[in-house]
C-alpha positions in Angstrom: 162.0 101.0 26.3 159.4 100.1 28.6 159.3 96.7 30.1 157.2 94.1 33.0 158.5 90.9 33.4 159.9 90.7 30.3 162.4 88.0 31.1 159.7 85.4 32.2 159.7 82.6 30.5 155.8 81.5 29.1 153.9 79.7 26.6 153.5 81.2 23.4 151.5 79.5 21.2 151.8 80.2 17.6 154.6 83.0 18.0 157.1 80.3 18.4 156.3 79.6 14.1 158.2 82.4 13.4 161.5 80.6 14.4 160.5 78.0 11.7 160.1 81.0 8.9 163.1 82.0 10.0 164.2 78.4 8.8 162.0 79.0 5.8 163.9 81.9 4.5 167.5 80.6 5.5 167.3 77.7 3.2 166.0 79.8 0.3 168.4 82.0 0.5 171.5 79.7 1.2 169.7 77.4 -1.6 169.1 74.5 0.7 164.9 74.6 0.0 163.9 75.6 -3.7 160.6 78.0 -2.3 158.9 76.3 -5.8 159.0 73.0 -4.2 155.8 71.1 -3.6 154.9 69.5 0.0 152.0 67.5 0.6 149.8 67.5 3.6 149.5 63.8 5.2 146.7 63.0 7.7 149.7 63.0 10.4 149.5 66.8 9.5 146.3 67.6 10.3 144.9 69.4 13.0 142.0 71.9 13.6 141.6 75.7 14.6 143.9 78.0 13.3 144.6 78.6 9.2 142.8 77.6 6.0 144.4 74.5 4.6 142.6 72.2 6.2 139.5 73.2 4.5 141.3 73.7 1.0 140.6 70.6 -1.4 144.7 71.1 -2.4 146.7 68.5 -1.0 150.1 70.2 -2.0 151.7 74.1 -2.0 154.7 74.9 -2.8 156.6 75.4 0.6 157.1 79.6 0.0 152.7 79.5 0.1 153.0 77.1 3.3 155.1 80.3 4.7 152.5 83.0 3.4 149.9 80.9 5.2 151.5 81.1 8.5 151.7 84.4 7.9 148.5 85.1 6.7 146.5 82.9 9.4 148.9 80.9 11.8 148.7 77.8 9.7 148.7 74.9 11.6 148.5 72.3 8.9 151.2 74.4 6.9 152.9 74.6 10.4 153.5 71.0 10.3 154.1 70.4 6.9 156.9 72.9 6.6 158.0 71.7 9.9 157.9 68.5 8.5 160.2 69.5 5.5 162.7 71.2 7.6 163.1 69.1 10.4 162.7 70.7 14.0 166.3 70.3 14.5 167.1 72.6 11.9 164.4 75.1 13.3 165.8 74.7 16.6 169.6 75.3 15.3 168.7 78.5 13.8 166.9 79.5 17.1 170.4 78.8 18.7 172.6 80.3 16.7 170.5 83.2 16.7 171.3 83.3 20.4 167.7 82.9 21.7 168.1 80.2 24.6 164.5 80.9 26.1 162.6 80.8 23.4 161.5 78.7 20.6 159.5 76.5 18.6 159.4 73.1 20.3 157.4 70.7 18.8 154.3 70.2 16.1 151.2 71.4 16.4 148.9 68.7 18.0 145.2 68.8 18.7 145.8 66.8 21.9 149.7 67.0 23.8 149.9 64.1 26.3 152.6 63.7 28.8 155.3 62.2 26.3 155.0 65.6 23.9 156.6 68.8 25.0 154.7 70.7 27.7 154.0 73.7 24.5 153.8 74.7 21.4 156.5 77.3 21.5 158.0 79.3 24.9 159.6 82.3 25.0 160.7 86.0 26.9 159.4 89.3 25.6 162.8 90.3 26.0 163.8 87.6 23.7 161.2 88.2 20.7 161.4 92.2 20.9 164.7 91.3 20.3 163.7 88.9 17.4 161.4 92.1 16.1 163.5 94.8 16.6 167.0 92.6 14.7 164.6 91.4 11.7 163.8 95.4 10.9 167.0 95.7 10.9 168.0 92.9 8.6 169.9 91.3 11.2 168.5 87.7 10.8 170.9 85.6 9.0 171.0 88.3 6.7 168.9 91.3 5.3 167.8 89.0 2.5 166.6 86.8 4.9 164.8 89.4 7.3 163.4 90.5 4.5 161.2 87.7 3.7 160.3 87.5 7.2 159.0 90.5 7.7 157.0 90.0 4.2 155.2 87.0 5.8 154.5 88.5 8.6 153.2 91.8 7.1 150.1 89.8 5.7 149.1 88.8 8.9 145.0 88.8 9.6 145.2 88.5 13.0 145.0 92.5 14.5 143.0 91.8 17.4 146.0 92.5 20.3 148.5 95.0 20.1 147.6 95.7 16.6 144.5 96.6 17.3 145.4 100.6 18.1 146.7 101.4 14.5 143.7 101.4 13.0 144.8 99.1 10.1 142.9 97.2 7.6 143.5 93.5 8.4 143.0 91.9 5.3 145.3 94.4 3.4 147.9 96.4 5.1 151.0 94.8 3.6 151.8 98.6 2.3 152.2 101.3 4.8 148.6 102.8 6.0 148.0 106.1 7.6 152.0 106.2 7.6 152.2 103.0 9.6 153.3 99.9 8.6 153.1 96.7 10.9 154.1 93.2 10.6 153.5 90.9 13.4 152.9 87.5 14.8 150.0 86.3 17.1 149.0 83.6 19.6 146.5 82.0 21.2 145.2 79.4 23.5 143.5 78.6 26.2 144.8 81.0 28.3 147.0 82.4 26.6 147.7 85.2 24.4 150.1 87.0 23.1 151.6 89.2 20.0 155.3 90.3 18.9 155.9 92.8 15.7 157.3 95.7 14.7 155.2 99.0 14.1 156.7 101.6 11.7 155.8 105.5 11.8 157.0 108.2 10.0 160.6 108.5 11.5 161.2 105.6 13.8 160.1 101.9 14.4 159.5 100.3 17.2 159.6 96.8 18.5 157.3 95.0 20.8 156.3 91.7 22.3 153.2 91.4 24.7 152.8 88.3 26.4 149.8 87.3 28.5 149.2 83.7 30.7 146.4 82.9 32.7 144.7 80.2 34.3 141.7 79.9 32.2 139.7 77.9 34.8 140.0 81.2 37.2 137.7 82.6 34.8 137.6 84.1 31.4 139.8 87.5 31.1 139.9 87.0 27.9 138.5 90.8 27.1 140.5 92.2 29.9 143.5 91.1 28.1 142.6 92.2 25.0 141.8 95.7 26.2 145.2 96.1 28.3 146.9 94.5 24.9 145.1 97.2 23.1 146.4 100.1 25.3 149.9 98.8 25.1 149.1 99.4 21.1 148.1 103.1 21.7 151.4 103.8 24.0 153.1 102.5 21.4 151.0 104.8 18.7 152.1 107.7 20.7 155.3 107.3 20.1 155.0 107.2 16.9 154.2 110.2 15.9 156.5 112.8 14.8 157.7 115.2 17.7 156.4 118.6 17.7 
C-alpha cells in the first residue's frame, strides 16, 4: 500500500457520480427501478461539458442506458436525469450505508454553481474512494450483483488520460482484458481538479487506487505536470501487477 495525504477531503468533480451508479444498481437488483424504465430529459437537466446525450436527438433513454452513458462518457445530462429519478437523498443514503463519511455526491451537475448551491458536485478522500473500488472488485458494495453492474459500467470509461494512461489500453475498447490487464475506472475533471479512481487487474492480482489532485487554477496551468504525475502513479501500479519472478 502507498499513500500521500490520503485522508484530505478534496473536490472530486465527476467521480462522485459513482455513488449514483451504486444506487441505480441497487435499485435495479432490488426491483425498485426497472432498468428498462424510460427516462426523459428536461430543460432543467441540460448542462454542457462532458457527455453525449446533450447532442443526441433522442430525448428519452432507458435508466440502464443512462448508466452506460455515465460510465462511458461521464455524461452530465444522463447524471442529472438519473439522479432526479433516484433522488439525491437515496444516493446519499446508500453512500452512508456503505460507511463513507467524507466522500459522496453532493448535488446535480450545474453549469454555474452559486452560493445557494453545494460548494462542489462531489467530494472525497483517496482513502475512502480507493476502498470503494477495492470493495467493488471484491463484490462487497451492497452485493456481488450490484458490484458487478457498477464495475461493468465503469469498464467502458473512455477517459484513460490520467492513471489509466499507463496501461496501454484502447480507450474505446477495453471491456475485455488486454495484455492481461483489465481496468474499471471513473475520472473527474474541473478547473484545477483532476481525479482518477479505479481497480486494475493483472494475471494474479488486482490493485485499487484513487489519485486526486487539486490546485489553484489562478496560479498557472499545471495540467501537464499533474497528468504526468498521475501517469507515473499508473506506471508504478503497472510494475506491481506483473507476476513475481
